[in-house]
C-alpha positions, 0 to 999 in steps of 0.5 A, a space after each residue: 500500500 502507498 503511504 504518506 511520509 510527509 505533507 508533500 511526498 507520496 510513496 507510490 506502489 508499483 503493482 506487477 502485472 503479467 499483461 495489460 490492455 490500454 486504449 487511447 480514444 478521442 476525436 479523429 484529429 486528436 492524434 490517437 493513432 500516433 499516441 497508440 503507435 508510440 506506446 506500442 513502439 515503447 512497449 516493444 523496446 521494453 521487451 514486451 510481446 505486443 499486439 495492437 488494434 487501430 480503429 478509425 473512421 473512414 472519413 478524413 476528418 469526421 464531424 468533430 465531437 460526434 460518435 461517428 468521428 471517434 478514433 481509437 488505438 488499442 495495445 495489448 502488451 505482456 510478459 508472455 506470448 500473446 496472439 490478440 490485441 486484448 478484449 476487455 480494456 484495463 485502462 481507457 483514455 477518453 479525450 472527449 464525451 463521444 470517445 467515452 460513450 463509444 468505448 466505455 463498455 469495453 473497460 473492465 469493472 474497476 478499470 482505470 478511466 482517464 478523461 480530459 475533463 476540459 472537453 466535457 462541456 455542454 456542447 460536447 456532452 450534447 453531441 455525445 448524447 449525454 443529458 448530464 456530465 458523467 464525471 459528476 454523477 455516479 454513472 462511472 462509479 464502477 471504475 477508477 476515474 481520473 478526471 484530468 484537465 488535459 487541455 488547460 494543463 497542456 496549454 500551461 506546459 507550452 506557454 511562452 512558445 508563441 503557439 496559437 491555441 489550436 497548435 497548443 491543443 494539438 499537443 494534448 495527445 503527448 500529454 496523454 501519452 506521458 501520463 500513460 507512460 508513467 502509469 505503466 513504467 514506460 520510458 519517454 526516451 524513444 518518443 523524445 527521439 521520435 519528436 526530435 526526428 519528426 519535428 526537426 524543422 519545426 523547433 517550436 512544435 518539437 519543444 511543445 510536444 516535449 513539454 507536453 509529454 513531460 508534463 503528462 509524465 510528471 503529473 502522474 508522478 506528483 499528483 496524489 490522485 494516482 497512488 499506484 502504477 504498474 509494471 509488465 516485465 519483459 517477455 521471454 521471446 526467442 533471442 534475436 533483433 526485433 522491431 515493431 511491424 504492421 502487417 503492411 510493412 512486413 508484407 512490403 519487406 517480405 516482397 523486397 526480400 523475395 525479389 532479392 532471393 530470386 535476384 529480380 527487380 521488384 515492380 509494383 503497379 498499384 492504385 491507392 485504396 484503403 487499407 492497402 495503400 501503406 504497402 505502396 507507401 512503404 515500397 516507395 522508400 526502397 528505390 535503392 533496393 531496385 524497387 520500382 513503384 508505379 501509381 497508376 491512374 486506376 486499378 486496371 492500369 495498375 494490374 496491366 502494368 504489373 503484367 507487363 513487368 512479369 512478361 519482361 522477366 521481373 518480379 511483378 506485384 499489384 496491391 488492392 482491396 476488395 473493390 479493386 479486386 473486382 476491377 482487376 478481375 479481367 486482367 487477372 484472368 489474362 495473367 492466368 492465361 499467359 501463365 506468368 508469375 504475378 503477386 496480387 495482394 488483397 487487403 480485405 475490408 468491410 463491404 460490399 461496394 465502398 462498405 466500411 473502408 477502415 474496418 476489417 472483414 474476410 469477405 473476399 475469399 469467394 471472390 478470389 476463388 471465382 471472381 473471374 470469367 471462365 475456368 480461371 483457378 489461381 492459388 490463394 495464400 493467407 497471412 495470419 498475423 502482422 509478422 506472418 505477412 513477411 513469410 507469406 510474401 516470400 512463400 507466394 513468390 516461391 509458388 508463383 515462379 515455381 508453377 508459373 502462375 499468378 497468386 493471390 495473397 489475402 490479408 485484412 484491415 486488422 492484420 494490415 494496420 495491427 502490429 506485433 514484434 517481428 524478429 529480423 531474419 538474416 538474409 543468408 538464412 532465407 532459402 534462395 528462390 531459384 528462377 530459370 529462364 531459357 537461353 538463346 537458341 541457334 537456327 539449327 535448334 527446334 522451334 521454341 515451344 512457349 507452352 512446353 511444360 515440366 513435370 509440374 506443368 509449369 511453362 518456361 519463362 522466356 525473356 522478350 528479346 532473347 534470340 530464338 525465343 520469339 513467341 505469341 502471348 495474349 488472352 485467346 486460347 493457346 494451342 498446347 505446346 506452341 502457344 499459337 491461337 487455337 479454337 479447337 474444342 478438344 484443345 480448349 478442354 485439354 488446356 482448361 484441365 491442364 491449368 487446373 491440374 497445375 494449380 492442384 499440383 501446388 498441394 504437393 509442394 506445400 507443407 501438410 496441415 498442422 494441428 495444435 493439439 490432438 489430431 482427432 477428438 470432439 471439436 476441431 476449430 478451423 481458422 484462416 487469416 486474421 482470426 488466428 489469434 483469437 482462435 488459438 487463444 480460445 483453444 489453448 484456454 479450453 485445452 488447459 481445462 482438459 477439453 477435447 478441442 484442437 486448432 488447425 489454421 489454414 494458410 493455403 486456401 487454394 489448393 488446400 493442404 493434401 492432408 486436410 480432408 483426412 484431418 477434418 474427418 477425424 473429429 466429431 465436429 468442425 467449427 469454422 469462425 469467419 468474419 463473413 457469412 461462411 465462405 471457407 465453410 462453404 468450400 470445406 463442405 463442398 470439397 470434403 462433404 463434412 457438416 462444418 458449423 460456422 461462427 460468423 460475424 460481420 461487424 467490422 471488428 475481429 472476434 474476441 476470444 470469449 466469443 469463440 470459446 463460448 461457441 466451442 463449449 456449446 458444441 462440446 456440451 
């Protein structure tokens, strides 16, 4: 317990915790994403395992003070391995009444609630739908409420720097950061370095942010309101060098690495679209690594430019989200017909149409499987977490070049914008991606056969301009072997079957499906994409209670791993949680004739561990 040693000095208790979940929330212009990112980076540098969940409006600047305009950032950090950004929040920072109204339900009973009391005026309360100020009545009695006048204290901290009121108020997020840094024993040094680098050309703004950060930290240290702070020890992660990475960053770095591993230049043809745009932004920073980024005038031009790069013999990539996938469909069919390696990244978001651009969903699986005219199969691979995006990028390019096919990578907004510690590998430890091109031919050699195939049905990747390798490409059906245009019915049937068989052959080149737990039993939970963390955590929790439940997370969605059917048939029941209305479940039931049960959610939010655990228990009962 804390004790008072004299009239001015308070000895504060430091409570050890194994894990904690913190959420910053406020107006979309209050800098909550920056506050959350800095707290995440600082926690990662402190050695914690972390998982984050940014949540923000689709509008560039939603109406100030409204419920629809609230932006939030949640960080889960722990002294052990974690796989989700947390559920119930231990500490909530609410910068205005709207933020409190939309986020309070997620705060644990007796959790820490820090509110900016200056923002709770009559107008703001009315916009949020409050008839009375919740700080003054007993509606918050179930929480540890700390009413802090952040706006006025921030203005006081930056006084004398000749800033406007608006500029001064923009520093409130640094005050909130400083206070939460103190509350959880975080160092201010990483953020002070960030301020120095970010605002080096704006010395007054840099100084204001430094002062606000320190003012928030010192307020926590000196006020009598906070009698205790918290400490989360380092996690026991495998040894190595780590950095905090979002899914989009990790995917970009994986693609660059794949290009280097195959000794190719990387070309990205892209059109900006939420939430995939950050891949374009990240790759544009690496021109020194032979990365060429092209921001096209539309989605169709972007993918067609990438097809041109693939035809030219380089690593070709296009990135988009669901609406852009719809526009790219015809050109994706062309790339499939040309049988060229092309990586297509779909960062899924809430739909249909424009839908929920900044919210997560897993609703593009069937579009990826069937969203092209004719029989147009493509391999599909899905990332499970932000750090996993790096490995998935390399694996996708390995498959694309080995089998001479376009390939789709599926991530989603939750993975793309979330972050976690990523152990930086050594390039020397990553396996090379062997790519071969046929060499020049002499006049005496037999004619070049552009669609001659190896044992895995992959055709040769001929570089244009290579002597003796002139060949025809296009969207019309190809004659087997030569690649000439053919309208022969039997040839068309043969070519359709051959292209389908080539994709099916990929199942022999990928690992068998792994299972967490027994390979037979009462319930098997089958997940894909961003549902990995909540499914794994729920299953682990129930396994610790002795329940007969296992978990299979599917990375390879087309074709499925070769042992998946046998695995599914070894369990009494199969549960497939998805952020859609049952797309993987539909495919599993069709292919393996199993009576899979769905757990489906389309709210723009990821599953909680509790939602999945309760469904599993109901199936066990």
